[in-house]
N, C-alpha and C positions, 0 to 999 in steps of 0.2 A: 665102596664108592669114595673117592677122595673128596675133600672139602672144596677143591677148585672146581671139579666137575659139578658137584652140588650146587655151587654158587652160580655157575653159568647157566645151568638148567633153571634156576630160580629167576635170573634175569630175563631169559628168554620167555618165561611164562609171564612176567610182568610186562614185557613188550607187547605180547599178545593181548593181555588183559587191558592195556591202555589204548587199544584201537588198532594194533597192528596184527590182527588175526590172519590177515592175507599173507603173512610172511611165509607161511607153510605152503603156499601155492606156487611160489617162485620155483621155477625149473633151471634158473641160471643160464637162459639162452643168450643173454647179452644184448637183446634188442633195446633195452632200456639205456645202457651205456652208449650204444650206437646212435641213439637218438638225442642224447643229452648235449646241450649247448657247450658244455665244457670241453668236449672233444674237438671243438671247431676253433678253440683259441690259438693265438700265435705261440703261446708258451704252453708247455705241458703241464697239466693240472694233476695234482695227486688225488683228485676225487674221482671216484667211480661208483656210480649208484648200484651197480650189479655187485661189487665187492662189499658195498655198505649193507645191502640186504643180506648176503652171506654171513657178514659179521653179526648182524642182528640174529640170525638163526643159530649162531654159536653162542648167543647170550652176551654179545659184545666182547668176546674173547679176542684179543689182539687190538683192542681199541686203544689208540694212543693219543689222537689229536682231535680236540673239540672243533678245531677249524675246519677239519675235513667233514665231519658230521654236519657242521653248519654251513657248508658250501652250497648245499642243495637250495635252489631258489623257489622250489615248489612250483615250477612253471607248468608241469603237467605233461610235457612233451613225451616223457617216457610212458606215461599212463595210457595215452592214446595209441601207443604202438604195442603195448603189452599184449601178447596173444592169449594170456590166461586171465586178463582182466584184473591183475593184482592192483589193489589200492595202495600204490607205492607211497604217495604222499602220507597217507595215514600211518604207514610203517615208519617212514621217516619222523613223522611227528611223535610217535610212540617211543622210538628210540631216543629222541631228544628229551622226552619227558622223564625217561630213566636218568639221564645225565643231568638234567635240570634239577631233580630232586637232590642230587648230591652237591649241588652248587658248582658244578664244572663247566658251566656255560662261558663263552668268551666274555672278556671284561666289557666290551662295548655293549653287549646285550644285558649285562648286569646293571649297567647305567639305565637302560631302557626300562627294565623292570622296576628299578628304583623310582624312576619318574613316574611310572604307572601308578605305583603304590602311593606316592606322595602327591602327585598332581593330576592323576587320572588321565594323563596323556604322555606319550612316549618322547616328547620333544623338550623335556626339562623346562616347560613354561608354566607360569602361574595359571591355574584353571580359570581365574577370574578374567584372564585375557582371551578366553575362547570365542567371545563375540567382537573382538577388536576389528575383525574383518568387515564388519557392518557399519563402521564409522562413516558418516556422510550419507548413508543410504536409509530409507525409511522401511526397514525390514520388520514385519510384525511378529510379536511373540505368539507362539502357538496356543490357541484356545480350542476352537472347534472347527478349525478350517479343515478342507478336505485332506491336505497332505502336511506331514511333517517333513521340513527340509533338514536332513542330517548331513552337516558339513564335517568331513573327516578331520582328524587332527592335524594332518599336514596342511590342509587348505585353510584351517582355522588359525594355525600359529605361524607358518611359514610365509614370509613376506611375499615371495614370488607366487606361491600357490594361493595366496589369498585373492589374487586376481581372478582365479577360476571361480571361487565361491561367489564372488561379486558379479561375474559374468552370468552365472547360472541364475542367481536370485534376480537380477535386473531383468534377464530374459523371461523368466517365469512371470514377473510383474507385467511385462509388456504383453504377454500372451493372456493375461487375465486369469492366472491360476491361483486358486485359493490355497495359500500355504502360510506356515509360520515356523519359527525356529524356538526351541526350548532354551538353548543357550548354556550358561555356566553349569547347570545341573547335569548336563550330559556327561558321559564318560567315554573313553576310547571304546570303539566297538570290540576290540580285543583280538582282531584277526592276527596281528603279527605276534601277539603275546602267546597265542595257541601254537603258532608255528615255531616259536622259541622252544616251546615245550612246557610252559608254565600253566598247566591245567587248572590249578586251583585259582590263580590270578584271572584266567579267562572266564571260569565259572563265576567268580565274583563280579566282573564287569558285566557279563551277560545278564546275570540275575538282577543287577542293579539297574541297568538300562531297561530291561523288560518291565520292572516294577515301575520305573519312572514313566515309561511310555503309557503303560496301562493306566496309570494314575491321571495322566493327562487326557486319556481317551483317544490315543493315537491308533488309527487303523491302516493308514497308508503312509509309506515312507519313500521320499525321493532321496537317493544318495548321490554324492558328488564323486565318490571313489568306487571303482569295481570291487575293491576288497571289502568295504563295508557292505556293498550290495550282496556279494557272495556269502558274507558272514550272517548277515540278518535273514536272508532267504533260506540258507541251507543248514546253518548251525544253531541259530536262536530257537528254532522250533523244538529242539531236543531238551530246551530248558523252559519250554512253554511259551515261548515267544511267537505268536502267529500273527503276523503282519503281511500286508499286501506291499511288496517291495519292488521298487523300479529304479533303474539307473537313469540318470538325467538324459542320456542319449536315446534311450527308448522313449521317454516321454516327449522329447523335443521332436522325434521322428513322427509320433502320433499328432503333435500339434501342427506339424508341417503338412501332413496329409489333410488335416481338417481346416487348413487355411489360417490358423491362428498364429503361425510364424511365417513371415513372408521376407526372406532375405532379399535385399534390393541393392545394396552397395557392393560393387564389384571389387574382387581382391587383386586380380591381375598377377597371380603367383602360381608357381608349380609346387604342389604339395604332395607329400608321400605320407601314407598313413601307417603309423606303428601300432600294431594289434596289442593292447594290454592283455596279459595272459588270463587275468581273472575276470575280464569282460568277454573276451573271445573263447580261447580254449576251454576255460572252466565253466562259463555260463552260456556259451553258444550265441552270444550277441555279436553277430558279424555284420548284418546289413545296416542297422540303424545308424551307426557312425558314418558309413559310406553314403547313405542317402542324405544325411545332413551336409556332408562335404559337397556333393554334387549339386546341392540345391543352391549353393552360393554362386552368384554370377562371376564369370571371369576367373574360374578356377580350374586349372589342369590338374586332375587327380592322378597320381601315380601309385604303384604298389611295389613293395619289396618282392625279391625273388621268392621268398617263402611267405605265405600268408595264412590267415585263419588258423586251422589246426596245427599247420607246419610252421607258424610264425616263430621267430626267435625272440626269447625273453630279453628285457632290458636289464636283468639281473638284480632288480631291486625287491623281489618278492622273498618270501620265507624269512623275513626280517634281515635280509642282505643289505638293505638300503642303510642300515647303521654299521655295517662291516666295512673294513678297509680292504680294497682289492687292487693289487698292483697292476701297472700298465702291462697290457699284453694278455690279460685275464678278464677284461671287462666286456660283457656281452654288448653293452650300449655303445662301446667304441666301434665294434664291428658294424652296428646299425647305423651309426653316424657316418662312417666311411662309405657304406653302400649308398646312403641317401646322397652323399656328395657326389659319388661317382655317377649317379643317375640324373645329376643336374637339378635336384630339388631345391627350392627357395626355403621351404619350410618343412620341418618334420611335425606332423600333426598327431596327436594321441588323445586319450580321453581317461588318463589316469595320473594322479599327482606324483606317484612314485616314478612313473615313466618320465615325467617332465623333469624331475630332479636328476635322474640317471642320464638322460640324453643330454641335457644342458651341460652337465659336468664333463661328459665326453666330448662335446664341441670344444670346450675349453681345453681338454687334455690334448686334443689334436690341433689346436690353434685355428679352429674354424667358427668360433663364436661370433665373429664379425662378418662371416660369409653367409652363414645360415642360421635360422633361429628355430626354436621349438615352441609350439603353441598347443593349447588344448583346443578341442572342437568348440567348446563353449565360447571362448574368446573370439573365435572367427564368426560364429553365429551372431554373438552380441554386436560385433562391429558392424556386420552386414546389415543388421536391422536399423542402426543408426544412420 
């Protein structure tokens, strides 16, 4: 047996060992590629999830471009279509892990990992600034409250996204919810780190956060981001982190039914709801966001042509939010154009990544002065006032 064949066999075994066991179940039917958003772009993309899986089965033989491997947004649309139930995202993550160990990841993502290691967040911000979003607000420190409010790195450090954290926190206060924040001791949840393929860094983050949460007596966590929600709920348990996790839209919907939230101020807008992949397709939280939107007076709610499990990704997941994507290959551009065609005044979502991507797209197509992007929390907060 040649050295090359032996090498590729070893790589394939490593991919399986790192979580890509399902790679052997794939029968190359092509439904994954037929479902992938990349096939709906104006320009032809070199990315094919079917070919990527095939390449993984060959031990990454023929692999040439990290940019192709890192094109997947992990939106999960291929997973819900796979007739054999292949955990395709796990396969992609495992393949990335092999590449990550060689240091072959795209340069933008190297900067993200560098920031995680030095600042505990992916945005190259000083960790001491993690609670800057609370300025002017009386947000309590977590002691023995019912909930820990975990604000994702994007909403903690990004100026635009900080408005989401503020809206969620002030709404919780108005509803009389017992909550607090830990603050600068917190680290990134690690969701994007794991999608990059940096398993060791993810493990370090998860273990550190779990130790921190346990030391504070945390039992219940409210997340501002669907990505944090998915990670805490589905991935932290394998590291011993057993917490009751809820996304803010789920909690707000419960408070609405209990009469603790009473939107009163009319909006007078046509809004269209963009489904975040990690809240909708991945976590099956479909109704809570819509219940919140319809509770606001004078709101005309609209839907995209494809919703829920069929919804199109914004293209920010899978660490793509830090990658550069040329015009004609941006999923969020497609969503923005459809929203414009339907006559929406606002594109509304419930994910900080989606906010970033959709706002950039409105600027890209010169429609940022015609239509705005809002988080549901902002609309609820404004309506309560």
